[in-house]
C-alpha positions in Angstrom: 5.1 -200.5 -139.6 8.1 -198.3 -139.3 9.9 -200.1 -142.1 6.7 -199.7 -144.3 6.7 -196.0 -143.7 10.4 -195.8 -144.6 9.7 -197.7 -147.9 6.8 -195.3 -148.7 9.0 -192.3 -148.0 11.7 -193.7 -150.4 9.0 -194.3 -153.1 7.7 -190.8 -152.8 11.2 -189.4 -153.0 11.9 -191.3 -156.2 8.7 -190.2 -157.8 9.4 -186.6 -156.8 12.9 -186.8 -158.2 11.7 -188.3 -161.6 9.0 -185.6 -161.8 11.6 -182.9 -161.1 14.0 -184.2 -163.8 11.2 -184.3 -166.3 10.2 -180.7 -165.4 13.8 -179.6 -165.5 14.2 -181.3 -168.9 11.1 -179.5 -170.2 12.4 -176.2 -168.9 15.7 -176.6 -170.5 14.1 -177.3 -173.8 11.8 -174.4 -173.4 14.5 -172.0 -172.5 16.9 -170.7 -175.2 20.5 -171.3 -174.6 23.4 -168.8 -174.9 24.0 -167.3 -178.3 26.6 -165.5 -180.4 25.5 -163.2 -183.2 27.5 -162.9 -186.5 26.6 -160.4 -189.2 28.2 -158.6 -192.1 28.3 -158.3 -195.9 28.2 -161.2 -198.4 30.1 -160.5 -201.7 31.3 -162.7 -204.6 34.5 -161.1 -205.8 33.4 -157.7 -204.5 29.8 -158.0 -205.8 26.9 -158.3 -203.4 25.2 -161.7 -203.2 21.5 -161.7 -203.3 20.9 -165.4 -203.6 23.1 -167.5 -201.4 23.2 -169.4 -198.1 25.6 -168.9 -195.1 26.2 -171.9 -192.8 28.2 -172.3 -189.6 29.6 -175.7 -188.8 31.1 -176.9 -185.5 34.5 -178.7 -185.2 32.9 -182.0 -186.0 31.5 -180.7 -189.3 27.9 -180.7 -188.2 25.9 -177.6 -189.2 24.7 -175.6 -186.2 23.1 -172.6 -188.0 22.3 -171.3 -191.5 20.7 -168.2 -193.0 20.0 -166.9 -196.5 21.8 -163.9 -197.7 19.5 -160.9 -198.4 20.6 -157.8 -200.4 24.2 -158.7 -200.0 24.1 -159.1 -196.2 23.5 -161.8 -193.5 22.8 -162.0 -189.9 22.9 -165.3 -188.0 22.7 -166.4 -184.3 24.6 -169.5 -183.2 22.8 -170.8 -180.2 24.3 -173.3 -177.7 21.9 -176.2 -177.3 21.2 -177.9 -174.0 23.7 -180.5 -173.0 26.5 -179.1 -175.2 29.2 -176.5 -174.6 30.4 -174.1 -177.4 32.7 -172.2 -175.0 36.1 -171.7 -176.7 35.1 -173.6 -179.8 36.0 -172.4 -183.3 33.4 -172.6 -186.2 33.8 -173.1 -189.9 31.9 -170.8 -192.3 30.6 -171.9 -195.7 28.7 -170.0 -198.4 26.6 -171.9 -200.9 26.4 -169.8 -204.1 25.2 -171.3 -207.4 26.5 -174.8 -207.9 29.5 -174.3 -205.6 30.2 -174.3 -201.9 32.9 -171.9 -200.7 34.6 -172.7 -197.4 36.4 -170.0 -195.4 39.8 -171.3 -194.4 40.0 -169.3 -191.2 37.7 -170.3 -188.4 35.8 -167.9 -186.0 35.6 -168.3 -182.3 32.3 -168.5 -180.4 31.6 -166.7 -177.2 28.4 -166.7 -175.1 26.6 -163.4 -175.6 29.1 -162.1 -178.1 28.5 -160.0 -181.3 30.9 -160.3 -184.2 30.8 -158.3 -187.4 32.4 -160.4 -190.2 32.3 -159.7 -193.9 32.3 -162.7 -196.2 34.0 -161.9 -199.5 34.5 -165.1 -201.5 35.1 -165.9 -205.2 37.2 -167.9 -207.5 40.2 -165.6 -207.0 39.5 -164.6 -203.3 42.2 -165.5 -200.9 41.5 -167.6 -197.8 38.6 -169.5 -199.4 38.3 -172.9 -201.2 35.4 -174.3 -203.0 33.9 -177.6 -204.2 31.0 -178.6 -206.3 27.7 -178.3 -204.5 25.5 -181.4 -204.3 22.6 -181.6 -206.7 19.0 -180.8 -205.8 18.2 -184.4 -205.3 21.2 -184.9 -203.2 20.3 -181.9 -201.0 16.8 -183.2 -200.7 18.1 -186.6 -199.7 20.5 -185.0 -197.2 17.6 -183.0 -195.8 15.4 -186.0 -195.7 18.1 -187.9 -193.9 18.6 -185.1 -191.4 14.9 -185.0 -190.8 14.8 -188.7 -190.3 17.7 -188.5 -187.9 15.8 -185.8 -186.0 12.7 -187.9 -185.9 14.7 -190.9 -184.7 16.3 -188.8 -182.0 12.9 -187.6 -180.9 11.5 -191.1 -181.0 14.4 -192.4 -179.0 13.9 -189.7 -176.4 10.2 -190.5 -176.2 11.0 -194.2 -175.8 13.5 -193.4 -173.2 11.0 -191.3 -171.3 8.4 -194.1 -171.6 11.0 -196.6 -170.4 11.8 -194.4 -167.5 8.1 -194.1 -166.6 7.7 -197.9 -166.9 10.7 -198.5 -164.7 9.4 -196.0 -162.2 6.0 -197.7 -162.1 7.6 -201.1 -161.9 9.8 -200.0 -159.1 6.9 -198.5 -157.2 4.9 -201.7 -157.8 7.8 -203.9 -156.6 8.2 -201.7 -153.5 4.4 -201.9 -152.8 4.5 -205.7 -153.3 7.5 -205.9 -150.9 5.7 -203.8 -148.4 2.6 -206.1 -148.6 4.8 -209.1 -148.2 6.4 -207.6 -145.2 3.0 -206.8 -143.7 1.9 -210.4 -144.3 5.1 -211.7 -142.8 4.5 -209.5 -139.8 1.0 -210.8 -139.4 2.2 -214.4 -139.8 4.8 -213.8 -137.1 2.2 -212.2 -134.8 -0.2 -215.2 -135.4 2.6 -217.7 -134.6 3.4 -215.7 -131.4 -0.2 -215.7 -130.4 -0.6 -219.4 -131.1 2.6 -220.2 -129.2 1.4 -218.1 -126.3 -1.9 -220.0 -126.3 -0.1 -223.3 -126.4 2.1 -222.3 -123.5 -0.9 -221.1 -121.5 -2.7 -224.5 -122.2 0.4 -226.4 -121.2 0.7 -224.4 -118.1 -3.0 -224.9 -117.2 -2.7 -228.6 -117.9 0.4 -228.9 -115.7 -1.4 -226.9 -113.0 -4.4 -229.2 -113.2 -2.2 -232.3 -113.1 -0.3 -230.8 -110.1 -3.6 -230.2 -108.3 -4.8 -233.7 -109.1 -1.5 -235.2 -107.8 -1.8 -233.1 -104.6 -5.4 -234.2 -104.1 -4.4 -237.8 -104.7 -1.5 -237.4 -102.3 -3.7 -235.8 -99.7 -6.3 -238.7 -100.1 -3.5 -241.3 -99.8 -2.2 -239.6 -96.7 -5.7 -239.4 -95.2 -6.2 -243.1 -96.1 -2.9 -244.0 -94.5 -3.8 -242.0 -91.4 -7.2 -243.7 -91.2 -5.6 -247.1 -91.6 -3.1 -246.3 -89.0 -5.8 -245.0 -86.7 -7.7 -248.3 -87.3 -4.6 -250.4 -86.5 -4.0 -248.4 -83.4 -7.7 -248.9 -82.3 -7.4 -252.7 -83.0 -4.2 -252.8 -81.1 -5.8 -250.9 -78.2 -8.7 -253.3 -78.3 -6.4 -256.3 -78.3 -4.4 -255.0 -75.4 -7.7 -254.3 -73.6 -8.8 -257.9 -74.2 -5.4 -259.3 -73.0 -5.7 -257.2 -69.9 -9.2 -258.5 -69.2 -8.1 -262.1 -69.8 -5.1 -261.6 -67.5 -7.4 -260.1 -64.9 -9.7 -263.2 -64.9 -6.8 -265.7 -64.6 -5.2 -268.2 -67.1 -7.9 -269.8 -69.2 -8.2 -273.6 -69.3 -7.0 -274.3 -65.8 -9.5 -275.7 -63.3 -9.2 -278.1 -60.3 -9.9 -281.7 -60.8 -11.9 -283.6 -58.0 -9.5 -285.5 -55.9 -6.4 -284.2 -57.5 -4.3 -281.1 -58.2 -4.9 -278.8 -61.1 -3.9 -280.1 -64.5 -2.6 -278.4 -67.5 -4.8 -277.1 -70.4 -6.4 -279.1 -73.2 -4.4 -282.0 -74.7 -5.0 -284.1 -77.8 -5.7 -287.9 -77.1 -5.9 -290.9 -79.6 -9.3 -290.1 -81.1 -10.4 -287.1 -79.0 -9.1 -284.4 -76.7 -8.1 -285.6 -73.3 -9.4 -284.0 -70.2 -7.7 -280.8 -69.1 -4.7 -281.5 -67.0 -4.1 -285.0 -68.1 -0.5 -286.0 -69.0 0.1 -287.1 -72.6 1.5 -290.5 -73.4 3.9 -291.7 -76.2 1.2 -292.8 -78.5 -0.5 -289.4 -78.1 2.8 -287.8 -79.3 3.0 -290.2 -82.3 -0.6 -289.5 -83.2 0.0 -285.8 -83.3 -0.7 -284.5 -86.9 2.7 -282.9 -87.2 4.5 -286.2 -86.2 2.3 -288.2 -88.6 3.2 -285.9 -91.4 6.9 -286.3 -90.7 6.6 -290.1 -90.4 4.7 -290.1 -93.8 7.5 -288.2 -95.5 10.1 -290.5 -94.1 8.3 -293.6 -95.3 7.9 -292.1 -98.8 11.6 -291.3 -98.9 12.4 -294.8 -97.8 10.1 -296.5 -100.3 11.5 -294.4 -103.2 15.0 -295.3 -102.2 14.2 -299.0 -102.0 12.6 -298.9 -105.4 15.6 -297.2 -107.0 17.9 -299.7 -105.3 16.0 -302.7 -106.7 15.8 -301.3 -110.1 19.6 -300.8 -110.1 
C-alpha cells in the first residue's frame, strides 16, 4: 500500500508539472516580450515617401517587423518573441518603394526597451544603400501565402505536439494505474498464498498432534496389556507354586505300601498295560517302550535301505 501511495504521488506530480508547463506556455504567448522602437523620416533622394513599406530583418534574413510609411515618416516596434533572444543582435533595414527594394548597408543594433530615431533617406544616388528589383504582385502573394502556410504548419505542429504530450501523459497515467493494480493483485495473491500455507501448516500440525496422541494411546494400551499379561503370569506362577507346596505337603504322589512287601516305585509301563506301582521293569519292558521301538524302527529302515543299495550295485 505504501508503494501504491508513492506511485499515486508521482502521477499527481507529473500531471501538475504538465499543467504548469501548459499554463506557463499560454502565459508566455499572452504576454508581450521586450521591444525596441525605431522611428524617423522616410525620403527618396530627399523627397518624403508617402507610399512605401519599411521592414526589419534579423541576421538570418527573416523579417521580424514591417510598417507602411505615412506622410514621409515611419514608426515600428521590433518585439522579441518568446523563446528567442535579440540581445546584441543587429538588424537589416529595407524599404520597398515602387518596383524596387532598397537595402541599408549599415545595420542597427537592438536593445530591450530602447528607442532609436533613425531617418531613412534612400534613392538611386543615395550612399550606403543598394537596391534590387522587387518581386511581382503574384510573387509577393505567393510568398505571403507560403509564409501563412508555414505559420499554419507551425501552429498545427504545436497543436499536434500538445496533443501528443496529452496522450503520452494519459498513457503514462494509465500505465502507472495498471502497474498499481497489478501490484495490488500480486500483493493479494501473496497474502492468499501465505494464508493457504498457514492453513496447511496448521492442518499438518493438527494431524501430527492427533497421530502423536493415537501413538501415545496405543503405547499406553500396549503397556497396560503387557502389565495385565505380566500380572496374569505372576498369578499363574503363584498358583502353580501354591499347588506344588500343597502336593509336597501331602507327600510324593504314586507311592503306597504293598501288602507283604516294601513300598515300590511309581507307575511303570508293562508289555500291554501298566504294571503295578513299585514293580521293577524287565528287559522286554524296556524294549517295548515307545521311544525304544521308534529307534529300532529307524535302525531297521536304514539297514534295509543299505542292503537294497548294496544288491543293486
